[in-house]
N, C-alpha and C positions, 0 to 999 in steps of 0.2 A: 208548199207552205203548211205550217202546222194548222190543225183544225182549231177553230175558235179564234182565228186571226183574220176574219173576213168581214170588215166593217160594212161593206157594201151589201152583204147578203144577210148577215145576222141581224136580229132585232136590235133596234137602237135602245140605248139605256133609257130608263124613265127620266123625263126631263124635270128638273126642279121647278118650283114656282118662280115665275119671273123670267126675264130675257137672258137666261144664262144656262149653259149646259156644262157638264164636266169637260174640262179642257178648253173651254172657250166662253166668251161672253158677247152678247150683242150690245154694242155701244149706242144703239138707237139710230134714229135718222139725223144726219148732219148734212147740211147743204142739199137736202132732198134725196139723199141716198142712204141705204142701209149699210151699216158698218159692223163687221164681225171681227172680233179680236181673239185669235187663238193664243193659248198660253205659250210662253217661251219654251223652246227646245234647246238643250245643251248638246252640241254636236262637235265632232272633230272634222278636220278638213275633208278627209276621204268619205265622210258620211253626208256632206252637204247636198250633193247632187241627188242621191237616192231619197233623202228626206223630202226635197223639193218635188221630186218625181211623184212620190206617193201622195203628197198633199195637193199639188196643183192639178194633177190628172183627176183626182177624186172630186175636186170642186167643179171643174169644167164638166165632168160627166154628169154630176148631180144637176147642174143648171141646164143641161140639154135633155134631161128626161122628159119624155112626152112631146117634144118639139118635132114637127115634121121637117124633113122626111124621117120616117122611123129609122132609128139607128140601134144597132146591137151593142151590147156591153161586152167588153173584152176583160176577162179575168187575168190580171197580171201578177205574177209572183215576184216579189222584190228580190233583187240579186244580193241584197245585203242583210235583210231582216226576214224573220219568219212572219211575213205579212203578205196577204193577198188583197189587192185593191181593184176597183173597177175603173176602167178608162173607156173612152169612146172608141168603138171598133171602126175607126176611119183613119187610114194612114196619113191623110193630109192634116186632119185635126191634131192627131198625136204628134206629127212631125213639127207642127207650129209650136206646140207646147214644149217639145224636147229642145227646139232651137233656143227658146227663152231660158230653159233650165240650164243649158250649156253656158249661155252668156252670164247668167246670174252666178252660177257656181264659179266661173272663172273670175268674176269680180270679187267674190268673197275670198277666193284663194289668195288674192293680192293684199288682203286686209290684215293678215296676221291674227293675233289673239284679239278679238273684238266682238262687239255686239252689232248685229245687222237686223234690219227688218225688211221682209219681202211682202209687197202688196200686190194683190191681184184684183183688178177692177173691171167691171162690166159697164159699158156706156152705150148710149144711143147716139148715133152719128146723125146730125141734122145739117141741112144746107139752109143758109139764110142770106139775104141780100147784104152786101157790104156797103161801104161808104158811098152815099149818093145813089145807091142801087145799081151801080155800074157793073158789079160782078158779084159772084156768090162766094161765100166763105163757109168752111165747115166748122161746126162747134160740136163738142162731145159733152153729153149730159150724163153724168155717172148715176147709175141707179143701184149699184151694189159694190162693196169693197170688202176684201178679206185681208187681214194683216197677220203675218206669222213672224214673230221675233225669234231670232236665232242668237245663241251665245256660242261663238265659234272658238274652240280651243286650238291654239297654234301648235302645241306639243302634245302628243298622246301620253297616256298614263305609262309610267315606267314598268310597273309590274303586270304580269299576265292576268293575275286575279283581279286587279283594279280595272284593267281594260275590259275583262269579261263582265264585271259588275256594271261598269258604265254603259256598255253596249246593251245589256239586258234592261237597264233603266230607261235608256232612250227608246228601245223597241216598245216597251210598255207605254211610254208617254206618247209615242207616235200612234199607236193603236187608239189611245184615248182621244187624240186630236181628230183622227179619222171618224170615230164614232160621233164626235161633236159636229163635224161637217155634215154627216148624214142627217143628224137630228135637226140642226138649224135649217138646212135646206128644205126639209120636210115641213117644218113648222112655220117658217118665215116666207110667205108667198105673196102677201098683200101688196108689196112694193114692186112686184114684177110688172114690166111695161105691158099695157094692153095692145091689142093688135092695131088699133087705129093710130098708135103713136110710132109705129115702125114702118119704114119704107124698105124696099129691097136694098140690102147692103148696109142697113142702118146700125148693125151691132159692131162694136169694137171692143177689144180686150187689151188692157194695158197692164204690164208687169213692171214693177219698179223695185229696186233694192236701195239700200243706204247709199246715198250720194250718186246713184245712177238711175236712169229711167229710160225705158225703151217702149215706145208705143207700137203696137202691132195691130193694124186693122185686119180682121180676118174676113175676107170676102166670102169664104166658105161658110161662115156663120150666118150669112144673110137669110137663110131659110130657117134658122134656129127658132126665131120668135115670130113666125107668121101668125101664131096664136099664143095666148098666154100659156106657158107650159103648166099643165096640171101636175103638180109635184105630188106623187103618191105617198101615202103614209108608209112608214117603215113598219111592217108587221112583225 
């Protein structure tokens, strides 16, 4: 990947005053969770999977920083863009993310020329007594959500020059969104769950796209928030 395209390692851009960063904005707390809205990306069908891969892996990695057990970062070169991003160096974690990406990309492929929104949510899984206390039911309390709007073009540009120009514009916009992810994850930490709110296996991640939703409880994340993750500043 080209130098200068590593949002996980390069200094984050200076944040403007207020809950907004270039390429994203914080919508504030709603229903007791923090909501981050990334700016829309214009993509073609063959770019959807790689865009989701760059963004979703980056968010999951950032929210696992500092959480026990210690995990290494894997530098991943995009197969489509001159971008290098950071992912959790754990085959099981990455496999779970890739499975959701495949599902979402397939869903978008069926949509034609359309706008879609992909949401990535982190939630605490709680057990409570059900009706009359005869059994236990699980509830999920969301504490963070990320939204990525996509404008998917059904047909590629006709001319080579137009395709190259659109690809370059998307690549620049993607880097911008990844910088926004790093900045917001570093700055917005007060809402992260404290240790006494989390039991083993208490973390779940949900990924949803327009008109589709798949919940995926990640048991392998149960050690992720044994303590409130100290999100290091991006120097």
